[in-house]
N, C-alpha and C positions, 0 to 999 in steps of 0.2 A: 447269430447273424444280426439280430436286433441291436445288440450292444455294439457290433462293428459299424452298423449303419449310423448309430447315434454318436459314435466316437467314445463310448463309455468302455474304454479298453480295460480299466481296472475291474469293472463288474464282470466283463467277459472272462478275465483271467481268474477271478474268484469262482465263477461258475465252472470253469474248466478244471480248476484245482479240486473242486468238490466231486466231480463226476468221473475224472479220468482214471482214477484207481479202479473203480467198479467196472468201467468199460474195458480196461486192460485185463481185468481178472476173468472176464467171460468173452474173450476174443473168439472162442470156438463157436459161440452163438453168432450166426450170420447177421442177425439184426444189430446186435451190439457192435459187431465188427464194422458194419457199414456206418453206424453212428460215429464210432471212433475215428474212422478214416475221414469222415466229413468234418468232425471237430478238429482233427489235426490240420486239415487243410485251412479251415477258418482261422485257427490260431497262428498258422504261418503267415497269413495275410495280416493278422493283428500285430505279429512280431515286426513285420516290415514297416507297418504304419507307425508303431511306437518308436522304432529306431529313427525314422525320419522326424517324428515329432520331438524326440529327445534332442536332436541337433538343431532344431528350429530356433531362430533368434526371437521369434514372436511369443514363445511360450514363457510363462512366468516361472520363477524358481520353484514354486510349490508344484505346478504342473509337471515341471521337469523331474522333480523328485519322485512324484507318483509314477511317471513313465519309467524311470530307472528301476523302481521297485517292481513294477509290472514285468520288466524284462528279466529281473532276477527270479521272479516267481516262475517265469517261463523257462528258466534254466540256462539263460545266456551266461557267457563268460563274465565274471564279475569285473575283471581288469578292463575288458572292453567297455562294459557299461559305465564304469567310473570315468574312463577316458572320454567317452562320448558325452557324458554329462558335463564335464568341465569344458569340453570344446563348445558345446551348445551354449553354456553360460557365458563363455568368453565372447561369442558372437553377439549374444543378447546384450551384454554390458556395453559393447562398442556401439551397438545401435542406440542404447540409452544415452551414451556420451554424445553422440551426434545430435540427439534431440536437446540435450542440455545446452549445447553451444551453438545451435542453429538460430539464425535471425528470424524473427517472426515475419510472416508474409505480409502482414498488414502494416508493417513498420517501414518508415522511410529509410533510404540508404544511409542517411546521415543521423541515424538514431543515436541518441546520447550514449556515449561509451559507458558511463557509470550505470545506466539502466541495463545495458547488456550484461555487464559484469555482475551486477547485483542479482539479476534473474538467473544467471548461470550458477552463481553460488548457492542459491536456494534450491535449484533443481538438482545440483550435485547431492545435497543433503537428502532431499525428499524422494528422488528417483534413483540416482545411480547407486548410492551407498545402501539404500534400503534393499535394492536388488542384490547387491554384492553380499550383504549380511545374510539375506535369505538363501543365497547360493551356498554360502559356507555352512549354514545350518542344515540345508538339504544334503550336502555331501557328508556331513557327520552322521546324519540319519541313515544314509545308505550304509555307512560303515557299521553302525550299530545293528542294523538289520542283518548284515552278513555275520556279525559276531553272534547274534542270537540264533542264527540258522546253522551255527557250527562251521562256518566258512570264514574264519577270521582273516583279516587283511593285515599285512605287515605294518606295524606302527610307523616304522621308518619310511616306508614307501608312501604311506598315507600322508604323513606330514610333509614329505618332499613334494608330493603332487599338490597338496593344498597350498603350500607356501609358494610354489611356482605359479599357481593360478592367481593368488592374491598379488604377487609381485607384478605379473604381466598386466593385471587389471588396473592396479594403482599407477603403474608406470605409464600405461596408455592414457589414463586420466590426467596425469601430470603433464604429459606432452600436449594433450589436447587443450588443457587450460593455458599452457604457455603459448600455444599457437593462437588461441583466442585473444590473449592480451597483446600478442605481437602483430595481429592483423589490424589493429586500430591505433589511434594515438593513445598514449598512456592515460589510464583513468585517474581520477583524483586520488589523493593520498588516502582519504577515508575509504573509498570504494576498494582500492587495491589492498589495503590492510585488512578490511573486513572479509574480502574474498580469500585472502591467504589464511586468515584465522579460521574461516569455515572449513577450508580444505584441510588444515592441520587437525582440527577437531575430528573430522571424518576419518582421517588416516589413523588417528589414535584408537579408533574403534576396532581396527584390525591389527593392532600391535601385538595382541596375544598370539595371532597366527604368524605374523611377519614382524618380529621385534625390531628389525632395522628399517622399517618402512619410512621413518622420517629421514634417516641418513641417505637411503637409496632412492627415495622418491621426492620427498619435500625439498631437500637441499638442492638436488639438480633442478627442480622446478624453479626455485628461487634464483639459481644461477642463470637459467634461461631468461627469466624475467629481467634480471640485471643486464644481460647482454642486449636483449631486444629493446628495452626502455632507453638505455644509454645511447644505443645506436640511433634510435628514432629522435631523441631530443637533440643530439649533436648534429644530426643531419639537418634538422630544422634550423638550428643555429647557423650552420654553414650556408643553407639556402638563403636565410635572411641576410647574412653578411654579403653574399654575392649579389643579392638584389640591391643592396645599398650601393655597391659599386656601379651596377647597371643604372640606377637612378642618378648617380653622380655623372655618369657618362651622358645621359639624356639631357640633364640640366632642367631648368624650369620650363614650364609649358607656356609662359607668357611670350609676348611678341619679341622681347629683347633676348639676346643670347646670354648664356650663363657667363659670369665674369671669369669662370674657370676655363672658358674656351680658348684654345690655342690655335695658331695658324696650322692648318693641315697641309699636306703636300700639294693637294689640288689648289688650295688657296694661295700657297706660295708660288705655284705655277702661274696663277693669275697675277699675283703681286710682282712677279719677275718681269711682267710685260712693261713695267715702268722703265723705259729704256731711253737712250739718247735721242735727241730730236733728229728727225730726218733731215738730210742735207737738201737744201733747196738750190736754186740757180746760183751759179757762182761757186759750186762745190769745189773745194780745194782752197778757197780763200779762208783767211783767218776769221773765225767767228767773232761777232761783235761782243764786247764786254757786257755782261749781264749776270743777274743772280740765278744762273742755271741750277746751281746746287739747291738753292731755296725752292725753285720751281719743282725740281725732282723730288725734294723732300715733301713738298705739299701734295704732289701727285701720289707719292707713297702713302701719306697720311690719309688721303681720300680713299685709296684702295683699301687701306687697313680698316677704315671706318665702315666700308661696305661689308666687311666680314664680321661685324659685331663689336668693334672696339670703339667706344665712345670717346669724344674729345676729353682729354685730360685724365682718362682712366686707362692705366696700363693693363695690358694683358698679364694676369698674375695667377700664381698658384694661391688659391684662397685657403689660407691656413686655418681660418675659423671653421669653414665648411668641412675641410679635411678632418679637423679635430672632432667635429660632431659625428662624422662617419665612424671614426675610430672609437669614440665613446659608445656609439650605437652597436658596434661589433662587440665591444666588451660587455654591453648590456645583454646582447643575445647569448653570449657565451655564459655569462653568470646566470641567465634565465634557465639555460639547460642544466646547470649545476643545481639550481634551486629545485628543478623538477625531480632531482635524484634524492631529495630528502626522504621521501617515502621509502626509497630503497634502503636507506640507512636503517630505518626502523624495521624494515622487512628482514634484513640480514642480521639484526641484533640477536646474539645468542649462537650464531653459527660462524665459527672462525673461517671456515673454507669459503662461505658466502661473502664474508667481509673482505677477505683477500681478493675474491673474484671482483667485487665492486671496486676496490682500489685499483686493481689491474685494468679494469675496463675504463675507469675514469682517466687513467694515465694514457691508455691506448687511444681513447677518443680525443683527448687534448692534442696528442700527436697527430691524429688523423685530421683534426680541424685545421691545424697549422699546415699539414700537407695539402689539404684541399685548397687553401688560399694560395699556397705556392704553385700548385698545379694550375689553378685558375689564372694566376699571373703569367705562367708560361703560355697558356692558351691565348691570353690577350695579345702577347707578343708573337704568337704563332711559332715559327721556327727560330726566332732570334735568340731565345734563351736556352734552347735545348743543349747546346754545346757547353754552356756555362754552369750547368747543374753539377755540383761537386758531390752531392749525396744521392744515394739510391733509395731514400726512404719516402719519396713523395707518394702520397695516396691519390688515387684517381677519383675525382668527384663524380657524381651522377652525370650521365651523358647529356641530359637536358641542360644542366647548369653549365657544363663545359661548352656546349654548342652556343648557349646564350652569350657567354663571355667571348668566345672565339669569333662570333659574328659581329661584334662591336667594331665600328671603324676606329682607326687609331686617332687618339686625341692626346695632345701633349700633356694636358693637366692630369688626365687619368693615368697615363703612363708614369708620370712623375709621382702621382699619388701612390701607385704600387710600390715604388722604391721607398718613398717616405714611410708608408705604412709598415712594410716588412722590416725596414731598418729599426723601427721603434717597437715592433710587435712583441718582442721577447720581454722588454722592460715594462712597456705600458699596458699590455693586454695579457700575455700568456702568464707572466709571473703573478699577476694579481688574481687571475683565474685559478692558478695552481695553489695559491695561498688559501683561497676560499674553499677549494676542494679538500685541502689538507685539514682545515678546520671541520669540514663536513664529515669526512670519514673518521675523524677522531672523536666524534660525538661531542662537539663543542668544547673539547679539552685540548687546546693547542699544545700544552706541555707534554701530552702523551702521544702526540702525532710523530710517527717515524718520518724521515725525509721523504717527501712526496715528490714524484716526478723527477727524482734525482738521476735515475738511470738514463732517461731519455732527454733530459734537459740539454746536455752538451751537444748531442747529435742534432737536436732540433734547432739549437742556436746556430750551429754551423750551417745548417740548411737554410735558415732564414737569411743569414749574412750572404751566402752564396747567391741566392735568388735576388736579394735586394741589390747587390752589386751588379748582377747581370741586368736587372731591370733598369738601373741607372745607366749602364753602358748601352742598353738598347735605346733608351731615350736620347742619349747623347749621339748615338749613331744616326738616328733619324733626323735630329736637329742639324747635325753636321752635313748630312746629305741635302737637306733643304737649302742651306747656305751654298753648298757646292752647286746646286741647280741654279741658283742666282748667278754664280760665277760663270756657269756654262752659258746662260743666256746672255750675259754681258760679253763674253768672249765671242760668241757667235754673231751678236748683233752690232758690235762696236765697229766692225770693219777696220781692224788694226792693220790689215794687209793693204789698205788703200789710203790710210791717213797721210796727208801731205802738208799738215800744218802742225806747228809745235804745240805741245799740251799747255794749256793755260789754267785749266781747272780739272778736277776729277770728273769721271763719268757719273752721270746722274744716278745710275743703278747702285753706286757705292752707298748712297744714302739709304736705299731700301735694305741693303745688306747689313748696314750698321743698325738700322731700326729694328730689324728682326733679331739680330744678335743681342741687342740691348734688352729686348723682351725676354729672350731666353735667359740672359744673365740675371734679370730681376726675378724671374720665376725660380731659378735655381737658388738664388740667395734666400728667398723666403722658405723654400722647401728644405734646404739644408741648414737653416738657421745660421747662415753665414753671410750677412749683408756686406756689401762693399764698404770698406772702411774709408773714412775721410783721410786723404793723404796730406802730409805736410807740404809746405811750399817747396822745401828742398827736394822732397821725393818727387813732387809733380814736375819740378824743373829738370830732373835727371832723365831726360829723354834720350833717344838714340842719337849718337853722333854720326851724322851722315858722312862727315868728312873723314871718318876713321878708316885708315887704309889697312887692309889685311893682306898677308902674304898669300901667294898662290897655294902654298901647302895648307894654310888655315882654311882658305875657301874650299879646297878639295875635300878636306876633312869634314867640313860642314855639309857639303853636298852628299858625301857618302853617308853621313849620319842621317840626313833627311831622306835618302832613298830607302834606308833600312828601318826607318821609324815605323813602328806598329801603331797605327792610328786607331784601329778597331780593337781596342782592349779596354779592360776595366780601368777606372780612374779613381782617385781618392775622393773621399766624402767631403770635398771642399768646393765652394763656389768657383774659386779660381781654377782648380784642377778640372772641374767639369766644363767650364766655358772654354778653357784651353783645349780640351779634347774636341769640342765642337769646331773651334777654329782650325785645329790640326786636320780634321777630316775635310773641312771646306778647302783649305789651302792645298791639301794633297789632291783633291779633285781639280783645283786650278792647275796644278802641275800636269795632270793627265790631259786636261782640255787644251792647254796651249800646245801640246805635242801634235795636235791635229791641225793647227793653224800656221800661217806664215805672217810675217810682220815687216812693215817698212821700218826704217829707222825711227821715224816720228811715232809710228804706232807702238814700237817697242818702248819708247819713252813714255807714251800714254799708259801702257800697261804697268810700267815701273811706278808711275805716280799712283795709279789705282791700287796696286798691291801694297806699296809702301804706306800709303795712307790707311789702308785697312789694318796693317800691322801696328801703326801708331795708335789707331783707335782701339785695337785689342789691348794695347798696353794699359789703357784706362780701366779695363775690365778684369785683368789678371794681375797676379802678384809677380814680383820680379823673378822668382825662381821658375816661373812657367813661360817666360818671354822668349828664352833662347830657342825653343823648338819652333815657335812661330817665325822668328827671324830666319832660321835655317830653311824652312819650307818656302818662304818668300824668295830667298836667295836662289834656291834650286829651281823654282818656277821661272824666275828671270833668266837664269842661266840656260834653261831649256828653250825659252823664247829667243835668247840671243843666238843660239845655233840655228834658229829658223828665220833669221832676219834676211830679207831679200837684198838689202844693201849692206853698207858697212855698219856693223852694230856699234852704236854709241849711246851710252846712258846719260841721263841728266847730270849736270854738275851738282855736287853736294849742296851748295848754297841755294841753288835754284830749287832743288827737290825739297829742301827743308822749308823754304819760303812757301812753296805751293802746298805742302802738307799742313803747315800752320794755318794758311788761309782756308783750306778745306775743313780742318777741324773747327775753326771758328764759325764757319758757315753752318756746319752740321749741328754744333752745339746751340746756335741761335735758333735753328729750326726745331 
């Protein structure tokens, strides 16, 4: 009873073993029988206490071994005792592992990762593996005791039990260590390699029990570190890249706006308020001659300056700033690859781990590209979803997606997406892939197998599809902005009341041309396709207004204009892009005139305004892109002709040519 009270179960067992034979020999003596019954009762209590103690995680391996030997002395089943011993040691080791990888309470949340990893490596050696080796020693001692007692255990069963115990203990340690490294930013190369070396040395100590411990525990641990570290590094690079785009969107914090700022739809709505002068008394009389076009252009310039465009500074795609952002994205991507150098050393000697590293780098490069493509789609909202030809886009973190999707539409950033993704394969991705190829070949490019070859073609197709769709989205918005200007012009001009012949173009044509010119300049810079200086002969080859077309030719042009798909992808040329913008705008004009009625003189005014716009567009596009613009103008005029209140009559060719020439001269001077 005293031994039970003190927890000295081994002493109680020894005393029981010394006296039980004598007590059982004289059971006919009532006193001895009573003592035996009391002893058996007390030993039952001791057996239950020792069983609980054997499975306790707080007990040391030495104490667990003594408890197991005590139960064997008490006659318990040896198989059950050995199973309970290993179960208790497994729980104890897991408790030790939690202590090895737990953050100290007095440390700050931002504790240096290297300190955490270094402390964990030391505790693995001093705590976990010391306990594991003691557990192995104790289990062997239990077997030796059984062998000495004439109760031998099957060698095969013993080795299987011991190997299963060591495998589960080391496997749990490997997973816990990988989880520790995955819960923080990657440690320094020195700390990571030191930790891995300590873990490998500890695993070597149990290789006699578990010969494949390095293959089954250490190599999977390295592979998990490769997965977690590469994912973390490339996610950081993706976040940095998207933040660069967000900074580009926000522009400088100074009082002046960024030179990248482009007219937004709301701004164009304000800009479109530059309309014709209100009619005063004597309405219907022929207006006095004056430089109305110059006044309208000055008003448009004034409105434009109020939106951040300084005098003499064109709204432009800042190629230098865009190139800096592209270089910064490449730097972020190469920085992620530099962070993987420790992984190359860590995987040295294990072919499976090296192949895992190569596969993960290829996968992360593909994911990085997919993140940018998906972010581009988020920026354009639903505009690009129908144009994605590939299904390999990766979804970036929700926080990054929301940040991009919440940005207001800005022309320079929209065009930047198209510019960046078009060049991304050659200027960023291939350079990063080349650096990764050298990295995984241990600085021996001649031995490097083709890196990123399997995914390169699909990624390139994906980039091209999204870049084209981004350019189409930019052109779509720009075309709609010009269409809104046409809408305001048609609604405000009072074509259905005009009772004087046209003498000059409507003032709003100047703002349409000014905005179109800004778009053309920006596209020329972004697409590296500036407008070429035309020869005198080419400049003189203007439209022949006196050219007569047959009714069949006119009908074919009208049918072609009606079926023209204006919301489609365009070629990567300045002329094709600005032509696409004009096509959308003039298609909008065709729809807007269908809601109006016109007097004969109002019809002639619309003819002058639309034909002058077509003439101005000829200055901005190449000859092969002019026909679609002419057809859309002709279809809009035909639609207005059918809605003429009087007898429809268009301007004479010579008069129209003279008015267009005068309007162009005025606009160029302004």
